[in-house]
C-alpha positions, 0 to 999 in steps of 0.5 A: 500500500502507499499514500500519495503526496500531491505536489502540483495539479492541473485540472481540465476546464472545470464543469460544475456537477461533472467529474473532471480529469486532473494531471498531478505531479506526486510522490508515492510513499510506500509502507516499506519506507520507500518513495517514488516521484512521478505523475498521474491522471486522476478524476475529481468528483463533482464535490472536489474529492479524488476518485482514489481507486486501483487502476488508471483514469481513462483518458478519452482522447490523445488531444485531451491528454496532451492538453493537460500535459501542455498545461502542466508544462506551462506551470513547470511540472517537468523542470528539475 
């Protein structure tokens, strides 16, 4: 098991009362003390909570994915 620390997030254009896909820069912290930095796509429910589920968030199109990645790039996700 792991818990995830979110460092940054870019959401798609929010639509009220709809689930919204987000791209996040995160660190996974594991029970054995290890940790890994990375990125993930995850859904936010209409109430703003995260859909924490095993498995991946389905991305409806390449264009949608690239839009979120470009937004992340603009706010500095990929700079070290």
